[in-house]
Structures are given as structure tokens and as C-alpha cells.
C-alpha positions in Angstrom: 37.5 201.5 228.9 37.9 203.7 225.8 35.8 203.2 222.6 37.7 202.0 219.6 35.7 202.2 216.3 38.0 199.5 214.8 37.4 197.1 217.6 33.9 197.6 219.1 32.8 195.5 222.0 30.1 192.9 221.6 27.0 192.9 223.8 28.5 189.9 225.7 31.8 191.8 226.3 29.9 194.8 227.6 28.0 192.7 230.2 31.4 191.9 231.8 32.4 195.6 232.2 32.1 197.3 235.5 29.6 200.1 235.7 32.4 202.8 235.5 34.0 201.1 232.5 30.6 200.7 230.8 29.7 204.4 231.2 33.2 205.5 230.1 32.9 203.3 227.0 29.5 204.8 226.2 30.8 208.4 226.8 33.8 207.9 224.5 31.6 206.3 221.9 29.2 209.2 222.0 32.1 211.6 221.6 33.4 209.7 218.6 29.9 209.7 217.0 29.4 213.4 217.6 31.9 214.2 214.8 29.5 212.8 212.3 26.4 214.6 213.5 25.0 217.8 212.0 22.7 220.3 213.6 19.0 220.0 212.9 17.2 222.7 210.9 15.0 224.8 213.2 11.9 223.6 211.4 12.4 220.0 212.8 12.8 221.3 216.3 9.5 223.1 216.1 7.8 220.2 214.4 9.0 217.8 217.1 7.9 220.1 219.9 4.4 220.6 218.4 4.0 216.9 217.8 5.1 216.0 221.3 2.8 218.5 222.8 -0.2 217.2 220.8 0.6 213.6 221.8 0.8 214.6 225.4 -2.5 216.4 225.1 -1.5 220.0 225.7 -0.9 223.1 223.5 2.3 225.1 223.1 2.1 228.2 225.3 3.3 231.7 224.1 6.4 231.4 226.3 7.2 228.0 224.9 6.7 229.3 221.4 9.1 232.2 222.0 11.6 229.7 223.4 11.2 227.5 220.3 11.7 230.5 218.0 14.9 231.4 219.8 16.1 227.8 219.7 15.1 227.5 216.0 17.1 230.6 215.2 20.2 229.3 217.0 20.0 225.9 215.4 19.6 227.5 211.9 22.7 229.6 212.5 24.6 226.5 213.6 23.3 224.6 210.6 24.4 227.4 208.2 27.8 227.5 209.8 28.1 223.7 209.4 27.1 223.9 205.7 29.5 226.8 205.0 32.4 224.8 206.7 31.6 221.8 204.5 31.6 224.0 201.4 34.9 225.6 202.4 36.4 222.1 203.0 35.3 221.0 199.6 36.0 224.1 197.5 38.4 226.1 199.6 38.2 229.6 201.0 37.7 231.2 197.6 34.4 229.5 196.9 33.2 227.3 194.2 35.7 226.8 191.4 
């Protein structure tokens, strides 16, 4: 079953789907919703990791820190590309008018 944003299934209707139909519905809904998502700034990734570690009662190791730095840099680059694409969409290739 494919997700249709104009005709979402109710909870009752979803209970009548087979397991395969249910997961197909969820997968296609996730794909649809992805188009509206944007990458997190790297700061939030690090903040979440440190908060999660603190709640779990352990400290971030040097190796984990290096991994977070790399992930943060990658996400910041993705975020910057996303912002530039949005600006290009709004103002064109030539920049702000």
C-alpha cells in the first residue's frame, strides 16, 4: 500500500493492513516526509551525544569525540548546501537581487 498525503489512512484502517502492506505504507510515508526535512547543524549532533552519554552515565571517549567532530563537519557541509540551494531557489543563480 502506497502512502497518499491527500488520503492518509486512519489508525483503524492501518490495523486491517497486512504486515507487508503496513511496512510498505510506512516506508512510502517516510520517503514522502524526507523531502521536507533539513540536515541538523553539527552543534546539535554533539549536544545530543553528550547529553545521551551523561544520561547513560558514561563520558565521551577520545575516539567518540573524533567521530563526532567528523560527523559534525559532514552535517554542517550538508546544511550549508541545503541553505545555498534554498537561496538559489528563491533568488536564482545570480544571488540576491
